[in-house]
N, C-alpha and C positions, 0 to 999 in steps of 0.2 A: 711500704714501698722503699726499696733500697737502691741507692745510687752510689757508685764507686768511682774514684779517680786516683790516678797514680801521683805520687809525690816525687820531688826532685831526688831524694835519697833512695829511691827504689821502693819506698813503702806504699801502702794503699790506705786511702781514707774512705771510710764508708759513712754515708748519711742515711739515717733511718727516719722515715716520716710515717706518721699514722694517718692513713687516708680512708679509714673506715667510714667516717661521716660523708666524705666525698662520694664513695662508692654507693652508700645508701641513697644519697640524693640522685645519683645517676640511675639507680634502679627505680626510684620513685618516678623520675622523669620518663623512663622507658615505659613503665606501667601506665602513666597518664597518657603518653603518646599512643600506646596501643589502644587504650580506652577511647581516646578521641577519634582514632581511625575507625574503630568499630561503630562508634556513634555516627560518624560522618557517613559510613556505608549504609547505616540504617536510614538516615535522613535522605540519602540519595534516592531511595526507593519511593519517596513521596514527591520527588521532583523529576521533571524531564532532564535528561543529561545535559542539554545545552544550558538550561537555567541553572542547574547545579554548578556547572563549570564556571559560568559567568559570575556567580556569586562568590564562589570560593577562590577564584583567581583575582577578585577585586574589579572585574570589568563592569559589574553592575552593582549599584548601591541598593541596599534593602530599605526602600522607602516608598511611600505612596506616590506614584507618578505614572504617567501614561503618555503615549504619542500616537499620531495617526500614521498608518503605513499600509501599503498595498500587500495583502496576504492572499494565499490560497487556502481556503477553509474546507475541511472534510468533516462530514457527519455520517455516521452509520448506526443502524440499530438492527435488531433481530426481528424479522417478520413473524408475526404470530407468537410472540414471546409469552403473552398472557395465556394463550391456549396451551403452550408447552409447559408453563408453570403449573397449570391445573392438572396436567397429566402425570407430572413427576413429583417424587418426594423432594423435600427441600434440600436434603443432603446430596441427592443425585443432581438436582438442578444447580446447586452451588458448585459442585465439581465440574459440571459441564460448562457453566458460564466462565469459571476461572480458566479452564483449558482454552476456551475460545478467546478470551481477552488476552491471555498470555501469548498465544500464537499470533494474533493480530498486532499486538504491541511490539513483538519482536520484529515483524515485517516493517512496522512504522519506523522503528529506530534504525533499521538497516538502510532505509531511504532518507534518513536525516530529518524526520518529522519531529515537531514539538507536540507531545501529547498533552493536551489541555486538561482533560478530565474524563472520567467514566461516570455516566449517569445511569445506573442500573445496567441494562444491556446495551446502552448507547455509548459510542466513543466519539469524542470531539478532538480533532487534530488540526494543526495548521502548519504552514510552511512560510518562511520569510522573516521570522523573528524567534529568538535573539540573533540567529544567523541567517543569512540569505545568500543564495547563489545567483540572484537576479530574478525578476518577476517571472520571466518565461521559464527559466530552469526550475524555479520553485513549483510552478504549475505542472510542468512535465513530471517532476519527481512525485508529486501528489497523485497524478493519474496513474503513473506506473505502479505506485504503491497500492492503489485501489485494485488494479488488475492482478497484482501479486496476491492480495488478500482474497480476491474472488477465487483464484486458482487454488490457493491453499485450503479454502473453505470446502471446495469440492472434494479434496482429498480427505479432509476431516469428516465429511459426511459419510464416506465409506467406512471410516474407522468407527464412528458413532453408531452407524447402522449395524455393523458387525457386533457391537457391544450390547445390542438389544434395544436401541432407541429407534422406535418405529418411524418417527418423522424428524430427521436431523435438522439442525438450525439452518436457516437461510437469512442472509442479511440484505438490506437496502442501503445504497450509498448515494449521497448528494455532495457535489463539489462546486464551489463558486470562488472566483477571484475578484477581489474588490477591496476598497479602502475600509479598514477597521481601526478601532482604537485598541491598542495593545499595551499592557503594562501591569503594574501592581495596583490592585483595587482592594479597598478595605480600610482598616485603621492602622495606626502605628503599632498596635499590639498584635494584630492578626491581619494578614493580607493574603491575597490570592493573585497569582500571575495568570491572567486570562485575556480574552478578547471580547469585545462587544461591538455592536453596530449593525447596519442594514446588510452588510456583506456576510455577516455571520448568520443573520436571520434567513437570508436567501438560501444559503447552503442547507440549513435545517429544513426549509420548505421543500427543496429539491429532494432531499432524502425521504420526506413524507410522501412525495408524489411518485417516487420510484417504485417499481414492482420488485418482488423478491429476486435476488441475484442480479439486479440491474444497477448500473452505474450511470447516474443522471448528472449532467454538468450544464452550467449556464453558458451563454454565448461568449461571455468574457473569458472563460477558461478554454472553451473550444477554439477561439481565435488564437490562443497562445500555443495550443498543442496540435492543431489540425495537420501540421506538416509531418508529424511523426506518429500520430494516433488516428486510427480509423474510427469514425463516428457516424451515426445515423441521426438525422433530424427527427425529433419527436414533436415538433410543432410548438405552439405557444400554450402556456398554462397561466391561469390566474392564481396568484398566491396572496395570502392574507398579509396585509401591511404594505403591499406594493401596488400602486395604482395601475401602472401599465402592465400588459401581459408580458410574460417572461419566455424568451426563446430557449428551448431545451434541446439537448443532444444526448444520445445514448452512446456510451463508450463500447466499442467492439473489442479492439485490441490494438497494440502497437503494430505499425507496418512491418517492423523488424520480425515480430512473432508470426505475422500473417505470411511473410515471405518464406518462412521455414516450411519444411514438409510436415504438415499437420492436417488433421481432418476437419477443415473448415469448408463448409459448402454455403455459398451465398447466391441466391437467385432473387431478382426483383423485377416482376412483370406486372402489367395492369391488373390481371386477375389471378396472379400466382406469385406468392412471396414465400421464400424459404431461407432460413438461416439455421444451420446445424453446426455446432462446434463439438465434434466427437471427443476431442481430447479433454474438454472441460466438463463433459457430461458424466454423471454417475452411471453405474451399471443399470440401475432401475430406469433412469432416464433414457439410456440407449435402447433398452428393451421396449419401453413405451414408444419411443420414436419409430422403432422398427415396425411395431404393430400399427401405428398410425399411418406410416407410409405404405404398409401392405394393404390397409383398408382403402387408402386413396388410390393405390394402383388397381385394386379390384373394381372400384367404382369407375375409374377412368376407362378400364377395359370394357365394362358393361356399357358405358356411354359410347365408346368407340364402336362396339358391335351394333348397338342400336342405330347409330349414325350411319354405319355401313349398310345396314338393312334398309334404312330409309332412302339412302342414295340409290341402292339397287332397285327398289320399288319404283322410285321416280324415273329411273332410267328405263325400266321395263314399260312403265306407263307411257313414257315419251316415245319409245320405239314402237309400241302398239298403235299409238295415234298416228305416227308417221306411216306405218304400214296400211292403216285404214284409209288414209288420204290417198295413198298410192293406188 
């Protein structure tokens, strides 16, 4: 490195410094910094973004500790996964499962969820820690996320069917809002940031009780979202580990989506119930629905004709009796 300066008599003084060692150290530091960044990016894939940020910004200490907090907990799994696993080769199944988990996780992160873990085909997610927008907003975000997942899965089913998968994946979803214990569990050498408690267990039980493609929520969650989400009561169910029956509700969609121009048909009468969401249905489901409705229409037509004939005969019989009396 050369530095020069002018002297009073018009001359120039040059100072020559050997900075080879300094430059070598700078290069070493740059290499180490790049290596640390790459390592940090790799570690980030094992952590939820909120947890990763809270640790690396110093907001959260990495030590065994936990606290009680009201969270909204989400459980989902694939209906009939064992059957699907028996029909497919392991490489095919692995590719399909990773595609499903990637798509669902992307939606979860878009809604601000904390992804707890993957357990085979199951996904455990919660809202409310380490960041929270408030209990009500957390519950609403969770339900909106579940609706978005259901919609995306419908699209994926078409893609998978076109790729040769005869019976595409369907998932069941359970959601509950309640107090849970959340934090770092384990030892000082190895720990896991997760949740435990009855609130978690109930979400898991609701998921088990749901039917394929159904989003089943507890009353606690329903009470927080009912102003913005259309739900139907599914009555009480008895769940393992909870003495009292649990009131359940099925999520239909947000009122915002229902208000849009979409193919949703809802009818609820004592002897006639119908719910068709054309936009959410796959091509195969739409074809099946058309066949079912056609059969129903034919049967209703036959019944109507028989009823008309019966009324005609009764009228004729009545008229004949009146003429005989006259």
